[in-house]
C-alpha positions as CSV (number, residue, x, y, z in Angstrom):
1,M,5.1,-9.3,-4.9
2,K,3.0,-9.7,-8.0
3,G,-0.2,-8.9,-6.1
4,L,1.3,-5.7,-4.7
5,L,2.3,-4.4,-8.1
6,T,-1.1,-5.4,-9.6
7,G,-2.9,-3.6,-6.8
8,I,-0.8,-0.5,-7.3
9,G,-1.5,-0.6,-11.0
10,L,-5.2,-1.1,-10.6
11,S,-5.4,1.7,-8.0
12,G,-3.6,4.0,-10.5
13,V,-6.3,3.3,-13.1
14,R,-9.0,4.2,-10.6
15,V,-7.2,7.4,-9.5
16,G,-6.7,8.3,-13.2
17,I,-10.5,8.2,-13.7
18,L,-10.9,10.8,-10.9
19,V,-8.2,13.0,-12.3
20,L,-9.5,12.9,-15.8
21,N,-13.0,13.6,-14.7
22,S,-11.9,16.7,-12.7
23,M,-9.6,17.8,-15.4
24,S,-12.2,17.6,-18.1
25,R,-14.7,19.6,-16.1
26,F,-12.1,22.3,-15.3
27,I,-11.1,22.6,-19.0
28,V,-14.5,22.5,-20.6
29,N,-16.7,24.3,-18.0
30,P,-14.4,26.2,-15.6
31,E,-17.2,28.6,-14.5
32,D,-19.7,25.8,-13.9
33,K,-22.3,27.2,-16.1
34,L,-25.7,25.4,-16.5
35,P,-27.2,24.4,-19.8
36,E,-29.4,26.9,-21.5
37,Q,-32.9,26.4,-22.9
38,N,-33.2,27.2,-26.6
39,P,-36.6,28.5,-27.6
40,K,-36.4,26.7,-31.0
41,L,-36.0,23.3,-29.4
42,P,-38.5,21.2,-27.4
43,E,-38.6,22.1,-23.7
44,N,-36.8,19.0,-22.5
45,E,-33.7,19.7,-24.6
46,Q,-31.0,22.0,-23.2
47,Y,-27.5,22.8,-24.5
48,Y,-24.4,24.5,-23.3
49,S,-23.4,27.8,-24.8
50,D,-20.9,28.2,-27.5
51,D,-18.1,29.4,-25.2
52,I,-18.3,26.0,-23.4
53,A,-18.5,24.0,-26.7
54,K,-15.4,25.7,-28.1
55,N,-13.4,24.2,-25.2
56,V,-14.1,20.6,-26.2
57,P,-11.3,20.3,-28.8
58,L,-8.9,21.6,-26.2
59,L,-10.1,18.9,-23.8
60,F,-9.4,16.2,-26.5
61,L,-5.8,17.5,-26.8
62,F,-5.2,17.3,-23.1
63,L,-6.8,13.9,-22.8
64,S,-4.9,12.4,-25.7
65,A,-1.6,13.8,-24.2
66,F,-2.5,12.3,-20.8
67,V,-3.5,8.9,-22.3
68,F,-0.3,8.8,-24.4
69,L,2.1,10.0,-21.6
70,V,1.0,7.8,-18.8
71,P,1.4,4.4,-20.6
72,S,4.7,5.8,-22.0
73,L,6.0,6.3,-18.5
74,G,4.9,2.7,-17.7
75,V,6.9,1.4,-20.7
76,I,9.9,3.4,-19.7
77,F,9.9,1.9,-16.2
78,L,9.6,-1.7,-17.4
79,G,12.7,-3.7,-16.9
80,K,14.1,-6.9,-15.6
81,M,14.3,-7.4,-11.9
82,P,17.9,-7.7,-10.6
83,S,19.0,-11.3,-10.5
84,S,20.6,-11.0,-7.1
85,D,18.2,-10.7,-4.1
86,S,15.1,-10.0,-6.2
87,S,12.9,-10.5,-3.1
88,N,14.1,-7.0,-1.8
89,F,13.5,-5.2,-5.0
90,I,10.7,-3.0,-3.6
91,S,12.8,-2.0,-0.6
92,N,15.7,-1.0,-2.8
93,I,13.6,1.6,-4.7
């Protein structure tokens, strides 16, 4: 039982990485623009335009809300297992 719940929790962490990666790319660079070369900089340095850079604070707001809400849901669902027939706890959900 402990192994199953641990596996579910760890897979949730891994899926969260995929979700956050996709979400951050969608928020910051939805049009999938490439970095631009600035003539004032050395030729190996490229930067994204200002319209992409202005989306970064919005990304931080979304990520902080996500990182706050997901563990909060986990804390809400914490509780004692029923004392009677605790072996069938998963099947009762």
